[in-house]
C-alpha positions in Angstrom: 7.4 49.3 -9.1 4.4 47.2 -10.7 2.1 45.1 -8.1 0.4 41.9 -9.0 -2.9 43.9 -9.0 -1.6 45.8 -12.1 -0.3 43.0 -13.7 -3.8 40.8 -13.9 -7.5 41.8 -14.3 -9.9 42.2 -10.5 -12.0 39.6 -13.3 -8.7 37.6 -13.1 -8.4 37.2 -9.5 -12.1 36.9 -8.4 -11.4 34.0 -10.6 -8.6 32.6 -9.5 -9.8 32.1 -5.6 -13.0 31.2 -6.8 -11.0 27.8 -8.9 -8.7 27.7 -5.1 -11.7 27.8 -3.0 -13.7 24.5 -5.0 -10.5 22.4 -5.1 -9.7 22.7 -1.2 -13.3 21.2 -1.1 -12.9 19.0 -3.5 -9.8 17.9 -1.5 -11.7 18.3 2.2 -14.2 16.1 0.4 -12.1 13.3 -0.6 -10.5 13.9 3.3 -13.9 12.7 4.9 -13.8 9.1 3.3 -12.4 7.4 6.8 -14.3 9.7 9.2 -17.3 8.4 7.2 -16.8 4.7 7.7 -14.7 5.7 11.5 -11.8 4.0 10.2 -8.9 5.5 12.6 -6.1 8.0 10.2 -4.1 10.8 10.9 -5.6 13.7 10.1 -4.4 14.6 6.0 -2.8 17.6 5.4 -1.4 19.5 1.8 2.0 19.5 3.2 2.6 15.6 4.2 0.5 14.3 0.3 -2.8 13.0 2.3 -0.7 11.3 5.4 1.7 9.4 3.7 4.2 12.6 4.1 4.6 11.5 7.5 6.2 7.9 6.2 8.6 9.5 4.4 10.0 11.7 7.1 12.7 9.3 7.7 13.2 7.5 5.4 15.3 4.3 7.3 12.6 4.4 9.2 10.1 3.8 6.8 8.2 0.3 7.4 9.0 1.6 11.0 6.1 3.9 10.7 4.3 1.0 9.6 4.6 -0.8 13.4 3.7 2.3 14.7 0.6 3.0 13.2 -0.7 -0.4 13.4 0.0 0.6 17.7 -1.1 3.6 17.6 -5.3 2.8 15.7 -4.8 -1.8 15.9 -4.9 -4.0 12.8 -7.3 -1.8 10.5 -6.3 2.1 10.2 -6.3 4.1 6.6 -4.4 6.6 4.9 -4.2 9.4 2.4 -2.1 8.9 -0.5 -2.7 12.5 -1.9 -7.0 12.4 -1.6 -6.9 9.2 -2.6 -7.5 6.7 0.6 -6.1 3.8 1.5 -6.8 1.3 4.3 -4.6 -0.9 5.5 -5.3 -4.3 7.5 -3.1 -6.5 9.4 -5.5 -9.1 11.0 -5.5 -12.5 9.8 -9.1 -13.6 10.3 -10.7 -10.2 7.7 -7.9 -10.4 5.3 -8.4 -14.3 5.2 -12.3 -13.2 4.8 -10.9 -11.2 1.9 -8.5 -12.6 0.2 -10.1 -16.2 0.0 -13.9 -16.1 1.1 -14.6 -12.7 -1.3 -11.8 -12.4 -3.7 -14.0 -12.4 -6.1 -15.8 -9.0 -4.8 -11.9 -7.4 -4.2 -10.0 -8.5 -7.5 -9.5 -5.1 -8.9 -6.8 -3.3 -6.9 -4.8 -0.1 -7.0 -3.7 1.5 -10.7 -1.2 3.5 -8.7 2.9 2.9 -10.2 1.4 0.4 -13.4 3.6 2.4 -15.5 6.8 2.0 -13.0 6.1 -1.3 -12.6 6.4 -2.7 -15.8 4.4 -5.2 -18.3 5.3 -8.2 -16.9 5.1 -7.2 -13.2 1.6 -5.5 -14.2 0.3 -9.1 -15.4 0.7 -10.8 -12.3 -2.8 -12.1 -10.1 -2.5 -8.8 -8.1 -2.4 -6.7 -10.7 -4.2 -7.7 -13.1 -8.6 -7.3 -13.1 -11.7 -8.7 -14.1 -12.1 -11.2 -16.5 -8.4 -11.8 -17.3 -8.1 -12.2 -13.2 -10.7 -14.6 -13.5 -9.5 -16.7 -16.2 -5.5 -16.5 -14.5 -7.3 -17.2 -11.3 -9.2 -20.8 -12.6 -6.2 -21.8 -14.1 -3.4 -21.7 -11.2 -6.4 -22.7 -8.2 -5.8 -26.1 -8.7 -1.9 -25.3 -7.9 -2.8 -24.8 -4.5 -4.7 -27.5 -3.0 -4.1 -29.2 0.3 -2.8 -32.1 -1.2 -0.3 -30.3 -3.6 0.6 -27.9 -0.7 1.2 -30.6 1.6 3.6 -32.5 -1.1 5.8 -29.2 -1.7 6.4 -28.9 2.7 8.8 -32.1 2.3 10.8 -29.9 0.2 10.4 -26.6 1.9 11.1 -27.7 4.8 14.9 -28.8 3.8 15.6 -25.9 1.5 14.0 -23.7 5.3 16.3 -25.9 7.3 19.4 -25.6 4.7 19.1 -21.9 4.9 18.8 -21.4 9.2 22.3 -23.7 8.9 24.2 -21.2 5.9 22.9 -18.2 8.2 24.2 -19.9 11.9 27.4 -20.7 9.6 27.8 -17.2 8.5 26.8 -16.0 11.7 29.7 -17.7 13.2 32.4 -17.6 10.7 32.6 -13.5 11.2 31.8 -12.9 15.5 28.0 -13.2 15.4 27.3 -10.4 12.4 25.7 -11.4 9.6 25.2 -8.6 6.4 22.3 -9.4 4.8 23.5 -7.1 1.9 26.8 -8.9 1.5 
């Protein structure tokens, strides 16, 4: 019977072992990013594809995992998608600082899933970058002035009231049950 040692030369095994050790050091180095900035997170592992695998343990509770992480680590915590770090922020003051006051620093977004989302969605303000982002942001900024937003409030309030009335009617007709999928 042939063993794996008979199939490959000793040098090949050394090269393979060296490659695996270097790959392990590379991934381990990448997984130190959140530690370096003292951002709380679950310890990453290869089995969990970083830490994102924990989110898919029970697909029905995918969004509840986010709430669990927020309760455990607070409003700022980290995850790893593979070896790429992600920082999740749910503090309104920090989000306001990032999204409004320092948006020119944080204009580039993640490029993952770009091919999946398609050309139309990839041209949205949250996915475009640099010069194209500046041009689009400059064009649409006047649409979100305080005066224009206030003028839309009556219409939004009317739509929200109509939706609440429709939901209330639907629940009353179905013994207090509302089917969101129907």
